[in-house]
C-alpha positions as CSV (number, residue, x, y, z in Angstrom):
1,M,222.2,13.6,171.2
2,K,218.8,14.7,172.5
3,K,219.7,18.3,171.8
4,V,220.6,17.5,168.2
5,F,217.3,15.6,167.8
6,F,215.2,18.5,169.2
7,C,217.1,21.0,167.1
8,A,216.4,19.0,164.0
9,V,212.7,18.7,164.9
10,A,212.5,22.4,165.6
11,L,214.2,23.1,162.2
12,M,211.7,20.9,160.4
13,L,208.7,22.5,162.1
14,G,210.1,26.0,161.3
15,T,210.6,25.0,157.6
16,A,207.1,23.6,157.4
17,A,205.6,26.8,159.0
18,F,207.6,28.9,156.6
19,A,206.4,26.9,153.6
20,Q,202.8,27.4,154.7
21,F,203.1,31.2,154.4
22,N,202.3,30.8,150.6
23,Q,198.6,30.2,149.9
24,S,197.1,28.6,146.8
25,F,193.4,27.6,146.1
26,V,192.4,25.8,142.9
27,N,188.8,25.0,142.1
28,Q,188.0,23.1,138.9
29,T,184.6,22.0,137.6
30,G,184.2,20.3,134.3
31,I,186.3,18.1,132.0
32,L,190.1,18.0,131.5
33,N,190.8,21.4,133.0
34,G,194.5,21.8,134.0
35,S,196.2,24.0,136.6
36,I,199.9,24.4,137.5
37,V,200.9,26.6,140.5
38,G,204.5,27.3,141.6
39,Q,205.2,29.5,144.6
40,S,208.5,30.4,146.1
41,G,208.9,33.0,148.9
42,L,206.8,34.6,151.5
43,L,203.0,35.1,151.7
44,N,202.2,34.8,148.0
45,V,198.6,34.1,147.2
46,N,197.0,32.3,144.2
47,L,193.3,31.8,143.5
48,T,192.3,29.7,140.4
49,D,188.8,28.9,139.4
50,Q,187.9,27.0,136.2
51,I,184.6,25.9,134.9
52,G,184.2,24.1,131.6
53,I,186.3,22.0,129.3
54,L,190.1,22.0,128.6
55,N,190.8,25.3,130.3
56,G,194.4,25.7,131.4
57,S,196.1,27.9,134.0
58,D,199.8,28.3,134.9
59,V,200.8,30.5,137.8
60,S,204.4,31.1,138.9
61,Q,205.1,33.4,141.9
62,T,208.6,34.2,143.3
63,G,209.1,36.8,146.0
64,A,206.8,38.1,148.6
65,F,203.2,39.3,148.9
66,N,202.4,38.6,145.2
67,Y,198.7,38.0,144.4
68,S,197.2,36.2,141.4
69,E,193.6,35.5,140.7
70,T,192.4,33.6,137.6
71,D,188.8,32.8,136.6
72,Q,188.0,30.9,133.5
73,I,184.6,29.8,132.2
74,G,184.2,28.0,128.9
75,I,186.3,25.9,126.6
76,L,190.0,26.0,125.8
77,N,190.7,29.2,127.6
78,A,194.4,29.6,128.6
79,S,196.1,31.8,131.2
80,E,199.7,32.2,132.2
81,V,200.9,34.4,135.1
82,D,204.5,35.0,136.1
83,Q,205.3,37.2,139.1
84,L,208.7,38.0,140.3
85,G,209.2,40.5,143.1
86,L,207.2,42.2,145.8
87,A,203.4,42.8,146.0
88,N,202.6,42.5,142.3
89,E,198.9,41.8,141.5
90,S,197.3,40.1,138.6
91,R,193.6,39.4,137.9
92,V,192.5,37.5,134.8
93,R,188.8,36.9,133.9
94,Q,188.1,34.9,130.7
95,V,184.7,33.7,129.5
96,G,184.1,32.0,126.2
97,L,186.1,29.9,123.8
98,A,189.9,29.8,123.2
99,N,190.7,33.1,124.8
100,A,194.4,33.5,125.9
101,S,196.1,35.7,128.4
102,E,199.7,36.1,129.4
103,V,200.9,38.3,132.3
104,D,204.5,38.8,133.2
105,Q,205.3,41.1,136.2
106,T,208.8,41.9,137.5
107,G,209.4,44.4,140.2
108,A,207.1,45.7,142.9
109,F,203.5,46.9,143.2
110,N,202.7,46.4,139.5
111,D,199.0,45.8,138.8
112,S,197.4,44.1,135.9
113,Y,193.7,43.3,135.1
114,V,192.7,41.3,132.0
115,G,189.0,40.7,131.2
116,Q,188.1,38.8,128.0
117,L,184.6,37.8,126.8
118,G,184.1,36.0,123.5
119,I,186.1,33.8,121.1
120,G,189.8,33.8,120.4
121,N,190.7,37.0,122.1
122,D,194.4,37.4,123.0
123,S,196.1,39.6,125.6
124,K,199.8,40.0,126.6
125,V,200.9,42.2,129.5
126,D,204.6,42.7,130.4
127,Q,205.4,44.9,133.4
128,N,208.9,45.7,134.6
129,G,209.5,48.2,137.4
130,L,207.5,49.9,140.1
131,A,203.8,50.6,140.4
132,N,202.9,50.2,136.7
133,G,199.2,49.7,136.0
134,S,197.5,48.0,133.1
135,I,193.8,47.3,132.4
136,V,192.8,45.3,129.3
137,A,189.1,44.6,128.5
138,Q,188.2,42.8,125.3
139,V,184.7,41.7,124.1
140,G,184.1,40.0,120.8
141,V,186.1,37.7,118.4
142,G,189.8,37.7,117.6
143,N,190.8,41.0,119.4
144,E,194.4,41.3,120.3
145,S,196.2,43.5,122.9
146,D,199.9,43.8,123.7
147,V,201.0,46.0,126.6
148,D,204.7,46.5,127.6
149,Q,205.6,48.8,130.6
150,D,209.1,49.5,131.8
151,G,209.6,52.1,134.5
152,I,207.6,53.6,137.3
153,A,203.9,54.4,137.6
154,N,203.1,54.1,133.9
155,T,199.4,53.5,133.3
156,S,197.6,51.9,130.4
157,T,193.9,51.2,129.6
158,T,192.9,49.2,126.6
159,T,189.2,48.5,125.7
160,Q,188.3,46.6,122.5
161,I,184.8,45.6,121.4
162,G,184.2,43.9,118.1
163,V,186.1,41.7,115.7
164,S,189.8,41.6,115.0
165,N,190.8,44.9,116.6
166,Y,194.5,45.3,117.5
167,S,196.2,47.4,120.1
168,E,199.8,47.7,121.0
169,T,201.1,50.0,123.9
170,D,204.8,50.4,124.8
171,Q,205.7,52.6,127.8
172,I,209.2,53.4,129.0
173,G,209.8,55.9,131.8
174,L,207.8,57.6,134.5
175,A,204.1,58.3,134.8
176,N,203.2,58.0,131.1
177,N,199.5,57.4,130.4
178,S,197.8,55.7,127.5
179,D,194.1,55.1,126.9
180,V,192.9,53.1,123.9
181,F,189.2,52.5,123.0
182,Q,188.3,50.6,119.8
183,L,184.8,49.6,118.7
184,G,184.2,47.9,115.5
185,F,186.0,45.8,113.0
186,D,189.8,45.5,112.3
187,N,190.8,48.8,113.9
188,E,194.4,49.2,114.8
189,S,196.2,51.4,117.4
190,K,199.9,51.6,118.3
191,V,201.2,53.8,121.1
192,R,204.9,54.3,122.0
193,Q,205.8,56.5,125.0
194,V,209.3,57.2,126.2
195,G,209.9,59.8,128.9
196,A,207.9,61.2,131.7
197,G,204.3,62.4,132.0
198,N,203.3,61.9,128.4
199,G,199.6,61.3,127.7
200,S,197.8,59.6,124.8
201,S,194.1,59.0,124.2
202,V,193.0,57.1,121.1
203,N,189.3,56.4,120.3
204,Q,188.3,54.6,117.2
205,I,184.8,53.6,116.2
206,G,184.1,51.9,112.9
207,A,186.2,49.7,110.6
208,L,189.8,49.6,109.3
209,N,190.8,52.8,111.2
210,T,194.5,53.1,112.1
211,S,196.3,55.3,114.6
212,Y,200.0,55.6,115.5
213,V,201.2,57.8,118.4
214,G,204.9,58.2,119.2
215,Q,206.0,60.4,122.1
216,L,209.5,61.1,123.3
217,G,210.1,63.6,126.1
218,L,208.3,65.2,128.9
219,G,204.6,66.1,129.2
220,N,203.6,65.7,125.6
221,Q,199.8,65.2,125.0
222,S,198.0,63.5,122.1
223,T,194.3,62.9,121.5
224,V,193.0,61.0,118.5
225,D,189.3,60.4,117.7
226,Q,188.3,58.5,114.6
227,L,184.8,57.7,113.5
228,G,184.1,55.9,110.2
229,I,186.0,53.7,107.9
230,A,189.7,53.5,106.9
231,N,190.8,56.8,108.5
232,N,194.5,57.1,109.4
233,S,196.3,59.2,111.9
234,V,200.0,59.5,112.7
235,V,201.3,61.6,115.6
236,A,205.0,62.0,116.5
237,Q,206.0,64.3,119.3
238,I,209.6,64.9,120.5
239,G,210.3,67.4,123.2
240,I,208.4,69.0,126.1
241,A,204.7,69.9,126.4
242,N,203.7,69.6,122.8
243,T,200.0,69.0,122.2
244,S,198.1,67.4,119.3
245,D,194.4,66.9,118.8
246,V,193.1,64.9,115.8
247,D,189.4,64.4,115.0
248,Q,188.4,62.4,111.9
249,A,184.9,61.4,110.7
250,G,184.1,59.8,107.4
251,L,186.0,57.6,105.0
252,G,189.7,57.5,104.1
253,N,190.8,60.7,105.8
254,D,194.5,61.0,106.5
255,S,196.3,63.1,109.1
256,S,200.0,63.3,110.1
257,V,201.4,65.5,112.9
258,F,205.1,65.9,113.6
259,Q,206.2,68.1,116.5
260,I,209.8,68.7,117.7
261,G,210.4,71.3,120.4
262,L,208.6,73.0,123.3
263,G,205.0,73.9,123.6
264,N,203.9,73.4,120.0
265,S,200.2,72.9,119.4
266,S,198.3,71.3,116.6
267,D,194.5,70.8,116.0
268,V,193.3,68.8,113.0
269,D,189.6,68.3,112.3
270,Q,188.5,66.3,109.2
271,A,185.0,65.3,108.1
272,G,184.2,63.7,104.7
273,I,186.0,61.5,102.3
274,G,189.7,61.3,101.4
275,N,190.8,64.6,103.0
276,G,194.6,64.8,103.8
277,S,196.4,67.0,106.3
278,A,200.1,67.1,107.2
279,V,201.4,69.4,110.0
280,N,205.2,69.7,110.8
281,Q,206.3,71.9,113.7
282,L,209.9,72.6,114.8
283,G,210.6,75.1,117.5
284,I,208.8,76.7,120.4
285,A,205.1,77.6,120.8
286,N,204.1,77.3,117.2
287,T,200.3,76.7,116.7
288,S,198.4,75.2,113.8
289,S,194.7,74.6,113.2
290,V,193.4,72.7,110.2
291,N,189.7,72.2,109.5
292,Q,188.6,70.2,106.5
293,L,185.0,69.4,105.4
294,G,184.3,67.8,102.1
295,I,186.1,65.5,99.7
296,A,189.8,65.2,98.9
297,N,190.9,68.5,100.3
298,T,194.6,68.7,101.1
299,S,196.6,70.8,103.5
300,L,200.3,71.1,104.3
301,V,201.6,73.2,107.2
302,N,205.3,73.6,107.9
303,Q,206.4,75.8,110.9
304,A,209.9,76.4,112.2
305,G,210.8,79.0,114.8
306,L,209.0,80.7,117.6
307,G,205.4,81.6,118.0
308,N,204.2,81.1,114.4
309,N,200.5,80.6,113.8
310,S,198.6,79.0,111.0
311,I,194.9,78.5,110.4
312,V,193.6,76.6,107.5
313,A,189.8,76.1,106.8
314,Q,188.7,74.1,103.8
315,T,185.1,73.3,102.8
316,G,184.3,71.7,99.5
317,I,186.1,69.4,97.0
318,L,189.8,69.2,95.9
319,N,190.9,72.4,97.6
320,D,194.7,72.6,98.2
321,S,196.6,74.7,100.7
322,E,200.3,74.9,101.6
323,V,201.7,77.1,104.4
324,N,205.4,77.5,105.1
325,Q,206.5,79.7,108.1
326,L,210.1,80.3,109.2
327,G,210.9,82.8,111.9
328,L,209.2,84.6,114.7
329,A,205.5,85.2,115.2
330,N,204.4,85.0,111.6
331,G,200.7,84.6,111.1
332,S,198.7,83.0,108.2
333,I,195.0,82.4,107.7
334,V,193.7,80.5,104.6
335,S,190.0,79.9,104.0
336,Q,188.9,77.9,101.0
337,T,185.3,77.3,100.1
338,G,184.3,75.6,96.8
339,L,186.1,73.5,94.3
340,L,189.7,73.2,93.0
341,N,191.0,76.3,94.8
342,T,194.8,76.4,95.5
343,S,196.8,78.6,97.9
344,L,200.5,78.8,98.7
345,V,201.8,81.0,101.5
346,N,205.6,81.4,102.2
347,Q,206.7,83.5,105.2
348,A,210.3,84.0,106.4
349,G,211.2,86.6,109.0
350,A,209.2,88.1,111.9
351,L,205.7,89.4,112.4
352,N,204.5,88.8,108.8
353,G,200.8,88.4,108.3
354,S,198.8,86.9,105.4
355,L,195.1,86.4,104.8
356,V,193.8,84.4,101.9
357,L,190.0,84.0,101.3
358,Q,188.9,81.9,98.3
359,S,185.3,81.0,97.4
360,G,184.1,79.4,94.3
361,L,185.8,77.5,91.6
362,G,189.4,77.2,90.5
363,H,191.2,80.2,92.2
364,N,194.9,80.3,92.7
365,S,196.9,82.4,95.1
366,V,200.6,82.6,95.9
367,V,201.9,84.8,98.7
368,N,205.6,85.2,99.5
369,Q,206.8,87.3,102.4
370,L,210.4,87.9,103.4
371,G,211.3,90.3,106.2
372,I,209.5,92.0,109.1
373,A,205.9,92.9,109.5
374,N,204.8,92.6,106.0
375,G,201.0,92.3,105.5
376,S,199.0,90.7,102.7
377,I,195.2,90.2,102.0
378,V,194.0,88.2,99.1
379,V,190.2,87.8,98.4
380,Q,189.1,85.6,95.4
381,S,185.5,84.7,94.5
382,N,183.2,83.9,91.5
């Protein structure tokens, strides 16, 4: 009987010691702050500090070596952290009024940091997998960020400063990277990455700018820089090692880049008002450069094949260029300076070359090349 008693005592002591392996520290200063902490497992750690009125924190940890730290200062801030797995880490800092943060981590070694300063900012982070990393920093009023990561070693950084900016980042795969910076009013960014080693950088400064980046494959790279009002950029990349660089400055410029294949490259630069550019690339190692300066210039580039190259430069008002290339190593250069110039270049075959130079008012050029190594030069001026 004594043996049974001592065994029971030893079991209870062992259970109590095991339960103590989880650590939680909650500090509250103010009025009507609320905190809920649930821990199940081994050596989970929670730190919650609240100063103010009606702040709320909910932390749930299941597993081992998970770490959560929540700091809230102000009124009506709300934080929810759910951790399931091994050695996940979450840090939430909120200062202001009615900011909200939700962090869900499932897996191992995922890391999330959320910092919000202002009024009514909202952040959601969902991490599933191994060693994903997310940083969200929001300053201002009514900014919103949504980050979803599924896979291994994906990284995302979102920085928003201003009013009513919106960012959405979805990553599925291995070692994809997204960096979003928005400064201003009502800018919007959406990034979708599926695959491995894809990289996206989006920088928006101004108001009402929009950017969409979609990447499917391996090692695709996209950079979008927007400065001004109501500029729009769409980038879609499918394949391996495609690169796109879009720079927009001004009002109402629009750019779309669509790449399918291997090693295609596109560079779009727009400055002014209402310029429009569309680049479509299908194949291997096609290159396109579009430079627009002025008002309401339009450019369309279609490339299919291997090693085709197109350069379009437009300066002025209402110039229009269309380049279509099909085949191998065709080359086209179009330069338009002035008002209401139009150019159409069609190339099918291999090693065809076309040069179109227009300066002045109202010129029109059409070049059609079919075959191998045809060459054309058109110069128009007034």
